[in-house]
C-alpha positions as CSV (number, residue, x, y, z in Angstrom):
1,M,11.6,-7.1,4.3
2,C,9.8,-6.1,7.5
3,I,5.6,-6.1,6.7
4,R,3.7,-4.0,8.9
5,D,2.2,-5.2,12.0
6,R,-1.4,-6.5,11.6
7,R,-2.2,-7.2,15.1
8,T,-4.7,-3.5,14.9
9,I,-6.7,-4.8,11.7
10,A,-7.3,-8.8,13.0
11,R,-9.1,-7.0,16.3
12,V,-11.7,-5.3,14.0
13,G,-12.0,-9.0,12.4
14,E,-10.7,-9.2,8.9
15,E,-7.7,-8.3,7.0
16,P,-8.0,-5.3,4.1
17,D,-7.6,-7.0,0.2
18,L,-5.9,-5.9,-2.8
19,A,-9.0,-4.2,-4.7
20,E,-10.4,-2.5,-1.1
21,A,-6.4,-0.7,-0.9
22,A,-6.5,-0.1,-4.8
23,A,-9.4,1.8,-4.9
24,Y,-8.9,3.9,-2.2
25,I,-5.5,5.2,-3.4
26,Q,-7.5,5.8,-6.7
27,G,-9.6,7.8,-4.7
28,E,-7.6,9.6,-2.8
29,R,-4.6,10.4,-5.9
30,P,-7.2,9.9,-8.9
31,K,-3.8,11.7,-10.8
32,L,-1.6,8.1,-10.3
33,D,-2.3,5.1,-12.7
34,E,-3.9,2.4,-12.1
35,G,-2.2,-0.3,-14.0
36,H,1.2,1.6,-11.4
37,V,-1.2,1.5,-8.3
38,W,-1.9,-2.3,-9.1
39,S,1.5,-3.1,-10.0
40,V,2.8,-1.6,-6.5
41,L,0.3,-3.5,-5.0
42,M,1.2,-6.8,-6.2
43,E,4.4,-6.5,-6.5
44,L,4.9,-6.0,-2.1
45,G,1.5,-7.9,-0.8
46,D,0.7,-6.2,2.8
47,P,2.5,-2.5,3.3
48,P,5.9,-2.5,4.1
49,G,6.5,-0.8,7.6
50,A,8.7,2.1,8.0
51,E,11.8,0.9,8.1
52,A,12.0,-0.8,5.3
53,E,10.2,1.4,2.3
54,G,13.4,1.0,0.7
55,L,13.7,-1.9,0.0
56,A,10.8,-1.8,-1.0
57,L,11.8,0.9,-3.6
58,D,14.5,-0.8,-5.0
59,L,12.8,-3.8,-5.2
60,L,10.7,-1.8,-7.7
61,G,12.0,-0.1,-9.3
62,S,13.9,-3.5,-10.4
63,T,10.9,-4.7,-11.1
64,H,8.7,-2.0,-12.3
65,P,10.9,0.5,-13.8
66,E,8.3,2.5,-15.5
67,I,7.5,4.2,-12.2
68,S,8.2,6.7,-10.7
69,T,9.9,6.7,-7.2
70,K,7.9,9.6,-6.4
71,D,4.3,7.8,-6.8
72,V,5.6,4.4,-5.3
73,K,6.4,6.8,-2.7
74,L,3.3,8.7,-3.0
75,I,1.2,4.8,-2.9
76,L,2.6,3.3,-0.2
77,R,1.3,6.1,2.0
78,E,-1.7,6.5,0.9
79,W,-1.6,2.6,1.7
80,T,-0.5,2.9,4.4
81,A,-2.8,5.2,5.1
82,Y,-5.8,2.6,4.2
83,V,-4.4,0.2,6.4
84,D,-4.5,1.6,9.6
85,L,-8.0,3.5,8.6
86,A,-9.5,-0.2,7.8
87,G,-7.9,-0.8,11.2
88,Q,-10.3,1.8,13.5
89,A,-13.1,-0.2,14.3
90,D,-15.2,2.5,14.2
91,W,-13.7,2.7,10.0
92,E,-16.3,1.3,7.0
């Protein structure tokens, strides 16, 4: 699976961790089930690049069928937004 490019994050010195990502996602989308958010983050480890989203959806559909495709897509979208924000030098 192709993982998003981490060079942006490396510029500011530290990769965002999963707990911070989960907190961000829950803050942005409080109606998402916290267990589902953690399942997606733990299963993938890193947000997939756009070209690998289909593979991530297939994987999560088979390993976590209790999570709807709609919720998985929403979690991935918010996770990607978090990584993009965390990669900015002026974001804390």
